[in-house]
N, C-alpha and C positions, 0 to 999 in steps of 0.2 A: 816194392815201394819208392826205390831210389830213380831203380827207371820210368816210372813212370813221369815221376817231378819231372827227370831230365825231358823225359817228350815232348809232358804240359809245356814247358817253358820252352821248347823247341816250338811247339808247335803260334805260342805268340807269339812270340821272332818271329813266323816268318809269315804269320794274316797275314801285317801292314803290309810288309812289302807287298807283296801276292794285289792286297786288295788295291795297288798305283799300278797293277800290271798293266797293260792298251789291250782293251780287251775285242776295235777292232781290226778296220783294216785287217792284209793278210802275214809275213812273211818275211818277204820278198818288201812290201813295202814297210816293215818295221824296222827292218834293216838297215835299208841305202838311206833313211826320214833318223833314224835316231841320233846323231849328229847333225839335225838341222834344227831337230825341233833342240836341243840344249841350247844351237845355236843363238835361234830366233825363236823362240815361243819357254824360253824356259820359268816355270811355277806354272808353267797351265795344264794341269788336267787334258792327258792324251787322253781322256774318253768323252771328254767335252769339245759343244760346237762349236765356242771360244778358240780352240786350235784348231779345226776345222776353222775361221775367221783368218789365223794366224797364218798361216803356212798360206791361204791365200791372197793374203795380206803382203806377204815376200816370195812369193811363186820364182821372182823373176830372180833372189840372189841364193833361189834352192839350187846342192847340191844336182850333175845333170843326172846322177845316179837316182838323186831320190826324182827328180824331174820328170824319167823315163818312169822309178816305182808307180805313180802317183793314178800318170798315164795312163799303163795298166792296169791301176786297177779300178778308175772310173771307166778302161773301155769293157771290162771283165764282168762291170752293171755297178760297181762301186759307187756307193758316194762322195 
């Protein structure tokens, strides 16, 4: 019983964190643009069109690695 309660508690704690994980883009995009997303687009849902708009607005200020990842993502058919 104690293990069940512990397991349910861990699931309850982990669920909100996993709900915020980006489900758009690819690993390269997420890795190379995470810092830029925090710097320029903090507080915006990473899965929303508002994040796309924020990135577009700030593209000239994004890091070179992030810009390359975005270009590669778009070239591969991503939006």
